[in-house]
MARDOFI-812703 format. One record per residue (C-alpha): residue number from 1; y negated, z, x. Coordinates in nm, 2 decimals, padded with zeros to 4 digits. Layout:
N
NUM, Y, Z, X
...
***
This chain:
488
1, 04.41, -04.49, -03.40
2, 04.51, -04.58, -03.75
3, 04.46, -04.32, -04.00
4, 04.78, -04.14, -04.11
5, 04.97, -04.19, -04.46
6, 05.12, -03.89, -04.61
7, 05.49, -03.99, -04.54
8, 05.42, -04.25, -04.25
9, 05.76, -04.42, -04.17
10, 05.94, -04.22, -04.44
11, 05.78, -04.43, -04.70
12, 06.12, -04.54, -04.81
13, 06.21, -04.20, -04.95
14, 05.89, -04.20, -05.19
15, 06.05, -04.40, -05.45
16, 06.37, -04.17, -05.47
17, 06.17, -03.86, -05.47
18, 05.94, -03.98, -05.73
19, 06.22, -04.10, -05.95
20, 06.41, -03.77, -05.91
21, 06.10, -03.55, -05.99
22, 06.03, -03.79, -06.30
23, 06.39, -03.75, -06.44
24, 06.38, -03.36, -06.37
25, 06.09, -03.32, -06.57
26, 06.21, -03.53, -06.86
27, 06.54, -03.34, -06.85
28, 06.35, -03.01, -06.84
29, 06.14, -03.12, -07.15
30, 06.46, -03.24, -07.33
31, 06.61, -02.92, -07.25
32, 06.35, -02.73, -07.43
33, 06.36, -02.93, -07.71
34, 06.75, -02.90, -07.76
35, 06.71, -02.53, -07.73
36, 06.51, -02.53, -08.05
37, 06.78, -02.72, -08.25
38, 07.04, -02.48, -08.38
39, 07.39, -02.64, -08.33
40, 07.72, -02.47, -08.39
41, 07.94, -02.42, -08.10
42, 07.66, -02.51, -07.85
43, 07.77, -02.21, -07.64
44, 08.13, -02.18, -07.48
45, 08.33, -01.87, -07.56
46, 08.50, -01.67, -07.30
47, 08.83, -01.51, -07.31
48, 08.71, -01.16, -07.41
49, 08.52, -01.31, -07.71
50, 08.16, -01.33, -07.52
51, 07.94, -01.63, -07.50
52, 08.00, -01.78, -07.14
53, 07.78, -02.08, -07.09
54, 07.63, -02.39, -07.27
55, 07.85, -02.63, -07.41
56, 07.83, -02.99, -07.56
57, 07.50, -03.17, -07.52
58, 07.30, -02.88, -07.44
59, 07.54, -02.79, -07.16
60, 07.53, -03.14, -07.03
61, 07.17, -03.13, -07.02
62, 07.16, -02.80, -06.83
63, 07.42, -02.93, -06.57
64, 07.21, -03.24, -06.52
65, 06.89, -03.05, -06.48
66, 07.05, -02.81, -06.22
67, 07.18, -03.10, -06.00
68, 06.84, -03.30, -06.03
69, 06.66, -02.98, -05.91
70, 06.91, -02.97, -05.60
71, 06.83, -03.33, -05.54
72, 06.47, -03.29, -05.54
73, 06.51, -02.97, -05.29
74, 06.73, -03.18, -05.08
75, 06.47, -03.43, -05.04
76, 06.20, -03.19, -04.97
77, 06.43, -03.04, -04.69
78, 06.49, -03.41, -04.55
79, 06.10, -03.46, -04.53
80, 06.05, -03.13, -04.37
81, 06.35, -03.20, -04.12
82, 06.25, -03.56, -04.04
83, 05.87, -03.42, -03.98
84, 05.99, -03.15, -03.74
85, 06.14, -03.43, -03.53
86, 05.91, -03.71, -03.60
87, 05.57, -03.53, -03.61
88, 05.30, -03.77, -03.71
89, 05.52, -04.05, -03.71
90, 05.63, -03.90, -04.06
91, 05.27, -03.90, -04.15
92, 05.03, -03.60, -04.25
93, 05.36, -03.43, -04.40
94, 05.55, -03.48, -04.06
95, 05.24, -03.35, -03.87
96, 05.19, -03.04, -04.08
97, 05.57, -02.97, -04.07
98, 05.58, -02.99, -03.70
99, 05.27, -02.77, -03.66
100, 05.45, -02.52, -03.89
101, 05.75, -02.53, -03.66
102, 05.71, -02.15, -03.54
103, 05.72, -02.03, -03.91
104, 06.02, -02.22, -03.97
105, 06.21, -02.07, -03.70
106, 06.06, -01.72, -03.81
107, 06.19, -01.80, -04.16
108, 06.53, -01.91, -04.09
109, 06.59, -01.61, -03.85
110, 06.46, -01.37, -04.11
111, 06.70, -01.50, -04.38
112, 06.99, -01.52, -04.15
113, 06.96, -01.16, -04.04
114, 06.86, -01.06, -04.39
115, 07.17, -01.22, -04.56
116, 07.42, -01.12, -04.31
117, 07.31, -00.75, -04.33
118, 07.20, -00.76, -04.69
119, 07.47, -00.49, -04.79
120, 07.32, -00.24, -04.57
121, 06.94, -00.31, -04.65
122, 06.94, -00.13, -05.00
123, 06.72, -00.30, -05.26
124, 06.58, -00.56, -05.00
125, 06.92, -00.68, -04.93
126, 07.01, -00.70, -05.28
127, 06.71, -00.92, -05.33
128, 06.92, -01.21, -05.16
129, 07.16, -01.20, -05.47
130, 06.88, -01.34, -05.66
131, 06.78, -01.71, -05.64
132, 06.42, -01.64, -05.80
133, 06.38, -01.35, -05.55
134, 06.46, -01.55, -05.27
135, 06.23, -01.83, -05.36
136, 05.96, -01.59, -05.42
137, 06.04, -01.41, -05.08
138, 06.04, -01.75, -04.91
139, 05.69, -01.84, -05.04
140, 05.54, -01.49, -04.95
141, 05.69, -01.47, -04.58
142, 05.58, -01.83, -04.51
143, 05.21, -01.73, -04.57
144, 05.28, -01.39, -04.40
145, 05.43, -01.58, -04.08
146, 05.16, -01.84, -04.10
147, 04.86, -01.58, -04.10
148, 05.02, -01.40, -03.81
149, 05.11, -01.69, -03.60
150, 04.81, -01.91, -03.69
151, 04.56, -01.65, -03.79
152, 04.62, -01.43, -03.47
153, 04.79, -01.63, -03.19
154, 04.65, -01.97, -03.29
155, 05.01, -02.11, -03.28
156, 04.96, -02.36, -03.56
157, 04.58, -02.44, -03.59
158, 04.48, -02.78, -03.45
159, 04.12, -02.73, -03.39
160, 03.87, -02.46, -03.40
161, 03.81, -02.34, -03.76
162, 03.43, -02.31, -03.70
163, 03.37, -02.64, -03.48
164, 03.23, -02.95, -03.63
165, 03.32, -03.29, -03.50
166, 03.08, -03.57, -03.50
167, 03.16, -03.81, -03.77
168, 03.43, -03.62, -03.94
169, 03.21, -03.48, -04.24
170, 03.41, -03.53, -04.58
171, 03.69, -03.74, -04.41
172, 04.01, -03.79, -04.59
173, 04.32, -03.64, -04.49
174, 04.48, -03.82, -04.19
175, 04.16, -03.93, -04.04
176, 04.17, -03.98, -03.64
177, 03.94, -03.76, -03.47
178, 03.67, -03.97, -03.31
179, 03.63, -03.96, -02.95
180, 03.92, -03.73, -02.91
181, 03.98, -03.58, -02.55
182, 04.31, -03.54, -02.34
183, 04.52, -03.24, -02.49
184, 04.31, -03.24, -02.83
185, 04.47, -03.27, -03.14
186, 04.39, -03.63, -03.25
187, 04.38, -03.61, -03.62
188, 04.23, -03.40, -03.91
189, 04.56, -03.34, -04.09
190, 04.38, -03.24, -04.42
191, 04.06, -03.41, -04.36
192, 03.71, -03.27, -04.29
193, 03.51, -03.06, -04.50
194, 03.11, -03.10, -04.59
195, 03.01, -02.94, -04.24
196, 03.30, -03.15, -04.05
197, 03.53, -02.89, -03.99
198, 03.91, -02.93, -03.99
199, 04.02, -02.82, -04.35
200, 04.37, -02.76, -04.21
201, 04.27, -02.53, -03.93
202, 04.05, -02.33, -04.18
203, 04.35, -02.30, -04.44
204, 04.56, -02.14, -04.17
205, 04.29, -01.93, -04.02
206, 04.20, -01.80, -04.41
207, 04.58, -01.72, -04.47
208, 04.53, -01.43, -04.22
209, 04.24, -01.28, -04.39
210, 04.45, -01.28, -04.73
211, 04.78, -01.14, -04.58
212, 04.58, -00.87, -04.40
213, 04.35, -00.73, -04.67
214, 04.54, -00.78, -05.00
215, 04.88, -00.60, -04.88
216, 04.70, -00.31, -04.69
217, 04.44, -00.25, -04.95
218, 04.71, -00.25, -05.22
219, 04.91, 00.00, -05.01
220, 04.61, 00.23, -04.97
221, 04.55, 00.21, -05.34
222, 04.93, 00.33, -05.41
223, 04.85, 00.60, -05.17
224, 04.58, 00.74, -05.38
225, 04.75, 00.66, -05.72
226, 05.07, 00.83, -05.60
227, 04.90, 01.14, -05.44
228, 04.69, 01.21, -05.76
229, 04.96, 01.07, -06.02
230, 05.25, 01.27, -05.92
231, 05.09, 01.61, -05.98
232, 04.91, 01.50, -06.31
233, 05.25, 01.40, -06.46
234, 05.43, 01.69, -06.31
235, 05.19, 01.96, -06.39
236, 05.03, 01.81, -06.70
237, 04.77, 02.03, -06.86
238, 04.41, 02.08, -06.75
239, 04.47, 01.88, -06.40
240, 04.62, 01.58, -06.61
241, 04.34, 01.60, -06.85
242, 04.08, 01.59, -06.58
243, 04.24, 01.31, -06.36
244, 04.33, 01.11, -06.66
245, 03.95, 01.11, -06.79
246, 03.82, 01.00, -06.44
247, 04.09, 00.70, -06.42
248, 04.00, 00.61, -06.79
249, 03.65, 00.62, -06.70
250, 03.68, 00.36, -06.41
251, 03.90, 00.14, -06.60
252, 03.68, 00.15, -06.90
253, 03.42, -00.06, -06.67
254, 03.49, -00.43, -06.63
255, 03.68, -00.47, -06.34
256, 03.53, -00.81, -06.19
257, 03.18, -00.68, -06.28
258, 03.26, -00.35, -06.08
259, 03.41, -00.54, -05.80
260, 03.08, -00.73, -05.80
261, 02.85, -00.42, -05.78
262, 03.05, -00.27, -05.51
263, 02.99, -00.56, -05.29
264, 02.65, -00.66, -05.33
265, 02.41, -00.64, -05.03
266, 02.20, -00.38, -05.21
267, 02.49, -00.14, -05.26
268, 02.61, -00.21, -04.92
269, 02.27, -00.12, -04.77
270, 02.29, 00.21, -04.93
271, 02.63, 00.29, -04.74
272, 02.81, 00.38, -05.06
273, 03.12, 00.18, -04.96
274, 03.10, 00.39, -04.65
275, 03.12, 00.71, -04.82
276, 03.39, 00.56, -05.05
277, 03.61, 00.47, -04.75
278, 03.58, 00.83, -04.60
279, 03.71, 00.96, -04.93
280, 03.97, 00.71, -05.02
281, 04.13, 00.65, -04.67
282, 04.20, 01.03, -04.63
283, 04.45, 01.02, -04.91
284, 04.73, 00.87, -04.67
285, 04.68, 01.17, -04.45
286, 04.74, 01.40, -04.75
287, 05.02, 01.20, -04.87
288, 05.21, 01.20, -04.53
289, 05.12, 01.57, -04.44
290, 05.25, 01.69, -04.80
291, 05.57, 01.46, -04.76
292, 05.68, 01.59, -04.41
293, 05.59, 01.95, -04.49
294, 05.79, 01.95, -04.83
295, 06.08, 01.79, -04.66
296, 06.10, 02.02, -04.34
297, 05.94, 02.33, -04.48
298, 06.24, 02.52, -04.39
299, 06.27, 02.40, -04.03
300, 05.94, 02.50, -03.86
301, 06.05, 02.38, -03.51
302, 06.10, 02.02, -03.65
303, 05.79, 02.06, -03.90
304, 05.51, 02.15, -03.67
305, 05.54, 01.90, -03.39
306, 05.62, 01.62, -03.65
307, 05.33, 01.72, -03.84
308, 05.09, 01.72, -03.52
309, 05.21, 01.38, -03.41
310, 05.20, 01.21, -03.75
311, 04.88, 01.37, -03.88
312, 04.71, 01.32, -03.51
313, 04.78, 00.95, -03.52
314, 04.68, 00.91, -03.88
315, 04.35, 01.09, -03.82
316, 04.27, 00.86, -03.54
317, 04.35, 00.58, -03.75
318, 04.14, 00.71, -04.02
319, 03.84, 00.76, -03.81
320, 03.87, 00.41, -03.66
321, 03.91, 00.26, -04.00
322, 03.59, 00.43, -04.12
323, 03.38, 00.38, -03.81
324, 03.20, 00.07, -03.70
325, 03.00, 00.03, -03.36
326, 03.03, 00.41, -03.32
327, 02.88, 00.51, -03.67
328, 03.02, 00.57, -04.01
329, 02.72, 00.52, -04.21
330, 02.38, 00.34, -04.04
331, 02.10, 00.25, -04.26
332, 01.69, 00.28, -04.25
333, 01.75, 00.66, -04.38
334, 02.10, 00.79, -04.28
335, 02.31, 00.78, -03.96
336, 02.63, 00.94, -03.94
337, 02.80, 00.92, -03.61
338, 03.16, 00.81, -03.61
339, 03.41, 00.75, -03.34
340, 03.31, 00.66, -03.01
341, 03.36, 00.25, -02.94
342, 03.59, 00.33, -02.67
343, 03.84, 00.50, -02.92
344, 03.77, 00.27, -03.22
345, 04.13, 00.09, -03.16
346, 04.10, -00.07, -03.53
347, 03.85, -00.33, -03.55
348, 03.72, -00.33, -03.90
349, 03.41, -00.55, -03.99
350, 03.16, -00.42, -04.23
351, 03.21, -00.70, -04.45
352, 03.61, -00.66, -04.45
353, 03.54, -00.29, -04.50
354, 03.36, -00.33, -04.84
355, 03.62, -00.58, -04.99
356, 03.90, -00.33, -04.87
357, 03.73, -00.03, -05.01
358, 03.64, -00.22, -05.35
359, 04.02, -00.33, -05.38
360, 04.14, 00.02, -05.33
361, 03.88, 00.16, -05.58
362, 03.95, -00.07, -05.86
363, 04.36, -00.05, -05.84
364, 04.37, 00.30, -05.78
365, 04.34, 00.43, -06.16
366, 04.58, 00.18, -06.26
367, 04.83, 00.28, -06.02
368, 04.77, 00.65, -06.11
369, 04.83, 00.57, -06.47
370, 05.17, 00.41, -06.39
371, 05.28, 00.69, -06.16
372, 05.16, 00.95, -06.40
373, 05.37, 00.79, -06.68
374, 05.69, 00.77, -06.45
375, 05.63, 01.15, -06.36
376, 05.63, 01.26, -06.71
377, 05.95, 01.07, -06.80
378, 06.15, 01.16, -06.49
379, 06.07, 01.53, -06.48
380, 06.26, 01.58, -06.78
381, 06.57, 01.44, -06.61
382, 06.87, 01.66, -06.52
383, 06.86, 01.63, -06.14
384, 06.51, 01.74, -06.14
385, 06.62, 02.08, -06.35
386, 06.87, 02.10, -06.08
387, 06.62, 02.09, -05.80
388, 06.41, 02.35, -05.99
389, 06.72, 02.58, -06.00
390, 06.78, 02.56, -05.63
391, 06.44, 02.67, -05.57
392, 06.29, 02.37, -05.45
393, 05.91, 02.37, -05.41
394, 05.70, 02.16, -05.68
395, 05.60, 01.88, -05.41
396, 05.93, 01.87, -05.29
397, 06.05, 01.77, -05.63
398, 05.76, 01.53, -05.69
399, 05.80, 01.34, -05.36
400, 06.18, 01.36, -05.28
401, 06.30, 01.37, -05.65
402, 06.08, 01.20, -05.89
403, 05.92, 00.94, -05.64
404, 06.25, 00.80, -05.51
405, 06.36, 00.74, -05.87
406, 06.06, 00.57, -05.96
407, 06.08, 00.32, -05.67
408, 06.19, 00.03, -05.88
409, 05.90, -00.02, -06.11
410, 05.65, 00.09, -05.83
411, 05.79, -00.18, -05.60
412, 05.76, -00.46, -05.87
413, 05.40, -00.33, -05.96
414, 05.33, -00.34, -05.58
415, 05.43, -00.72, -05.55
416, 05.23, -00.81, -05.87
417, 04.93, -00.61, -05.75
418, 04.92, -00.77, -05.43
419, 04.91, -01.11, -05.63
420, 04.60, -00.96, -05.83
421, 04.42, -00.86, -05.53
422, 04.48, -01.21, -05.37
423, 04.31, -01.35, -05.67
424, 04.05, -01.11, -05.66
425, 03.96, -01.16, -05.29
426, 03.95, -01.56, -05.38
427, 03.73, -01.48, -05.67
428, 03.47, -01.29, -05.44
429, 03.50, -01.56, -05.17
430, 03.43, -01.83, -05.43
431, 03.13, -01.62, -05.56
432, 03.01, -01.58, -05.19
433, 03.05, -01.18, -05.22
434, 03.20, -00.98, -04.96
435, 03.29, -01.19, -04.67
436, 03.06, -01.41, -04.45
437, 02.94, -01.75, -04.57
438, 03.13, -01.92, -04.29
439, 03.44, -01.71, -04.35
440, 03.75, -01.94, -04.35
441, 03.90, -01.75, -04.66
442, 04.06, -01.94, -04.93
443, 03.78, -01.86, -05.21
444, 03.49, -01.94, -04.96
445, 03.68, -02.28, -04.88
446, 03.71, -02.37, -05.24
447, 03.36, -02.28, -05.33
448, 03.24, -02.51, -05.05
449, 03.46, -02.77, -05.15
450, 03.42, -02.78, -05.52
451, 03.04, -02.94, -05.50
452, 03.20, -03.24, -05.40
453, 03.52, -03.22, -05.58
454, 03.49, -03.54, -05.78
455, 03.46, -03.74, -05.45
456, 03.63, -03.55, -05.18
457, 03.90, -03.32, -05.37
458, 04.11, -03.25, -05.06
459, 03.86, -02.97, -04.92
460, 03.91, -02.76, -05.22
461, 04.25, -02.84, -05.32
462, 04.44, -02.74, -05.02
463, 04.31, -02.38, -05.03
464, 04.36, -02.37, -05.41
465, 04.71, -02.47, -05.40
466, 04.78, -02.23, -05.11
467, 04.63, -01.95, -05.30
468, 04.84, -02.06, -05.62
469, 05.18, -02.07, -05.40
470, 05.11, -01.74, -05.25
471, 05.06, -01.59, -05.61
472, 05.36, -01.77, -05.76
473, 05.58, -01.62, -05.47
474, 05.45, -01.26, -05.54
475, 05.53, -01.32, -05.90
476, 05.87, -01.45, -05.84
477, 05.94, -01.20, -05.58
478, 05.85, -00.92, -05.83
479, 06.08, -01.07, -06.09
480, 06.36, -01.07, -05.84
481, 06.30, -00.73, -05.75
482, 06.27, -00.63, -06.12
483, 06.62, -00.79, -06.15
484, 06.82, -00.63, -05.89
485, 06.62, -00.28, -05.97
486, 06.77, -00.29, -06.31
487, 07.12, -00.33, -06.18
488, 07.09, -00.01, -05.99
***
């Protein structure tokens, strides 16, 4: 078999795509230059006297840039649609596009349902009124669906991410697999790495590690930060002083260095991350327990069974998270038994637990300071005073009056913080800390490929571009959410 080219039989479209991208870049540069040149009447005046739109040469450049952008998007869609139907007939891009078919279907269904019912979906629905927000959401959900379908259900991968194929070491993208058997995918779409493993399959498998750890660890950090930040801001005084001192003490330490210390083998061997997990992971129980108790305090017939069910399930999940092979801590000096293996329904490998705890510990102080500042501001509002006049308890006011009115900044920060966490995970993998050396996570893959970057750049560039696109999507999603939350 012949090696695949990037676009296969769609090579005729390449010229038009290259021209459109080149002209678009020139138009954007020209638009930036023109924006620095003052020109009278460069803005059109609306009927009510407001500035409505660019006029003159600046307006023409803006309009041309917009249409060129649409043309580039249309050509990209043409490549993708043709790739779905033609497969490897459309080259490497076609082969990857067809492999991602379940992801495209999931994205189309998600967008169709979300846009149809967006007026009933609150802030999430308003996100689809923002072009920037929709682009960011599409990028993020692309990797979420890729992680779930490829990392969990093996619907996208073409080969086993750890298997090595003879003669495929450092092969370029599109190289045919030597001695491919019936039913075996015939190409390494993104080439082979320095151990003759399929880069495309490792890329897909690695996305699951990112979309699993980054959002969940950030969510746990928010649970810790909210649970401690609300009372610190609401009560102030000595409690605020003590909690703020502890948070500032952690923040005073360089984040990267703190991260590296927590995941080093010597620290892991002492069991410190396991003890930290036992403390940090209990905050969701505290949060939901107080949340439900404060809401249904006057309805004991509803509150009691609800707390039993919710806290019982969370307690089981808590024990399953901090337990591994029937123990919480196991080292030469200490053994603390945990949940029996038969009841441990959440598999949390030791290397994942260390990274998870490190992310929660590093992010919690920053979230605490944000929540504390919001609570200090919002507690002075009239609706908080009205709740106090009604005789509502402090925790009801914090969780059901202050927290909902702080959701805009917190949601935006949550998206941004997932991006920071993704970069941290990549950094840890790049330096060989936390996860196993054979892990397909993007940081580890970039580190393995950078040794031969000048000769075979594909092994490092593919996960690097994937990491960039996910973080970019999270930033755009945060911008869209910020834009829509300010309109509330």
